[in-house]
C-alpha positions as CSV (number, residue, x, y, z in Angstrom):
1,M,-31.3,-12.6,74.8
2,L,-34.5,-14.2,76.6
3,V,-37.9,-13.4,75.3
4,N,-40.3,-11.6,78.3
5,R,-43.8,-12.7,79.0
6,F,-45.3,-9.9,76.7
7,P,-44.5,-11.0,73.2
8,K,-45.0,-14.8,74.2
9,M,-48.6,-13.8,74.9
10,A,-49.1,-11.8,72.1
11,A,-47.9,-15.1,70.2
12,L,-49.9,-17.8,71.8
13,Q,-52.8,-15.5,71.5
14,K,-52.4,-15.3,68.0
15,Y,-52.4,-19.0,67.3
16,R,-55.1,-19.3,69.6
17,A,-57.1,-17.2,67.3
18,L,-56.0,-18.6,64.1
19,K,-56.9,-22.3,65.3
20,L,-60.5,-20.4,66.6
21,G,-60.6,-19.6,62.9
22,Y,-59.8,-15.9,62.7
23,P,-57.7,-14.8,59.8
24,E,-54.2,-14.2,60.3
25,D,-54.1,-10.2,60.2
26,L,-57.3,-10.3,62.8
27,A,-55.5,-13.1,65.1
28,E,-52.2,-10.8,65.1
29,A,-54.3,-7.9,66.4
30,I,-56.1,-10.1,68.9
31,G,-52.5,-11.4,69.8
32,I,-51.5,-8.0,70.6
33,A,-54.7,-6.6,72.4
34,E,-54.6,-9.8,74.7
35,A,-51.0,-9.3,75.9
36,L,-52.0,-5.7,76.0
37,K,-55.2,-6.7,78.2
38,Y,-53.6,-8.9,80.6
39,A,-50.8,-6.2,81.3
40,I,-53.8,-4.2,82.2
41,F,-55.3,-7.0,84.4
42,K,-52.4,-7.1,86.0
43,R,-52.7,-3.5,86.8
44,L,-56.2,-3.4,87.7
45,A,-55.8,-6.7,90.2
46,H,-57.1,-9.3,87.3
47,S,-60.8,-7.7,87.7
48,E,-62.7,-8.1,84.4
49,R,-65.4,-5.7,85.4
50,R,-62.9,-3.0,86.2
51,Y,-61.2,-3.5,82.8
52,H,-64.6,-3.2,81.4
53,E,-65.3,-0.2,82.9
54,E,-62.1,1.6,82.1
55,E,-62.5,0.9,78.3
56,E,-65.8,2.3,78.2
57,K,-64.3,5.4,80.0
58,R,-61.5,5.7,77.5
59,K,-63.9,5.7,74.6
60,K,-64.4,9.1,73.7
61,E,-67.1,8.8,70.9
62,K,-70.5,8.5,72.2
63,Q,-70.6,5.0,70.0
64,Q,-70.5,2.5,72.1
65,L,-68.0,-0.5,72.4
66,D,-68.7,-3.7,70.7
67,W,-68.2,-6.7,73.2
68,E,-69.5,-9.2,71.2
69,T,-67.6,-9.8,68.2
70,F,-64.8,-11.0,70.5
71,K,-66.4,-12.4,73.0
72,T,-64.4,-15.4,73.4
73,F,-61.4,-13.3,74.4
74,K,-63.3,-11.1,76.1
75,L,-62.2,-8.2,74.2
76,A,-63.5,-4.9,73.0
77,A,-64.2,-4.2,69.2
78,Y,-64.5,-0.7,67.4
79,N,-64.9,-0.9,63.3
80,G,-63.7,-4.7,63.5
81,W,-60.6,-4.5,65.3
82,P,-59.6,-5.0,69.1
83,Y,-60.0,-2.2,71.1
84,V,-57.3,-2.1,74.2
85,A,-56.2,0.8,76.1
86,G,-58.3,3.8,74.3
87,K,-57.0,2.2,70.9
88,V,-57.7,0.0,68.3
89,E,-55.2,-2.6,67.9
90,T,-53.7,-3.8,64.6
91,P,-51.4,-6.6,62.6
92,E,-48.6,-4.1,62.6
93,E,-49.0,-3.7,66.3
94,Y,-48.1,-7.5,66.7
95,K,-45.4,-7.3,64.1
96,K,-43.8,-4.2,65.8
97,N,-43.8,-6.7,69.3
98,I,-42.5,-9.7,67.6
99,Y,-40.7,-9.2,64.5
100,W,-39.0,-5.8,64.6
101,R,-38.1,-5.9,68.1
102,F,-36.7,-9.4,68.2
103,G,-35.6,-9.8,64.2
104,E,-36.9,-12.0,61.5
105,E,-35.5,-15.2,63.3
106,G,-36.5,-14.2,66.6
107,G,-40.1,-13.5,65.7
108,K,-40.1,-17.0,64.0
109,K,-38.8,-18.7,67.0
110,I,-41.5,-16.8,69.2
111,E,-44.0,-17.8,66.8
112,K,-42.9,-21.4,66.5
113,W,-43.0,-22.0,70.2
114,A,-46.5,-20.6,69.9
115,E,-47.7,-22.6,67.5
116,N,-46.2,-26.0,69.1
117,I,-48.0,-25.4,71.9
118,I,-51.4,-24.4,70.6
119,K,-51.5,-27.5,68.4
120,K,-51.8,-29.5,71.5
121,V,-54.6,-27.4,73.3
122,P,-58.1,-28.9,73.5
123,E,-60.6,-26.6,71.5
124,D,-62.8,-26.1,74.7
125,Y,-59.6,-24.7,76.4
126,L,-59.4,-22.2,73.6
127,K,-62.7,-21.1,73.7
128,N,-62.5,-20.4,77.8
129,E,-60.5,-17.6,78.9
130,Q,-59.9,-19.1,82.4
131,K,-59.0,-22.2,81.0
132,F,-56.7,-20.9,78.7
133,F,-54.9,-18.9,81.4
134,R,-54.8,-21.7,83.9
135,E,-53.8,-24.6,81.6
136,V,-51.7,-23.0,78.5
137,W,-50.5,-19.7,79.6
138,V,-49.5,-20.3,83.3
139,P,-47.7,-23.6,82.7
140,H,-45.5,-22.3,79.8
141,R,-45.5,-18.2,80.5
142,D,-41.7,-18.8,81.6
143,D,-40.6,-21.1,78.7
144,P,-37.2,-20.1,77.8
145,I,-37.1,-18.6,74.3
146,D,-33.4,-17.4,73.5
147,V,-33.5,-15.1,70.7
């Protein structure tokens, strides 16, 4: 079975976050949140402004979302965790999409693929969403990973 783009994006973003110094549990939450955000971007015609507006509409409570904690990733935060599509993303969601779906061996293959790519990425690409997308994601998004 070939791996589609969603888990690849989640794994790449996890290793991006790790290389930027985030702890593993938070890096996994960021990874799955970023994959979900990009799926939403695709539906919203890649509009960051529209994405920001949609997240604020989804937030039912009066407390505002924190857009500074994960500024590098352009993700909202709520109580210190990434917040996308009306819910907080957690390491469990990452594991569900990488390990439960593809099994232990498949999950390790996906993560090894992502780790090998991120090792070679310059720090300025990791800190810049557009550079990361163009220079890291686009060239590798269709790499075959057979699990």
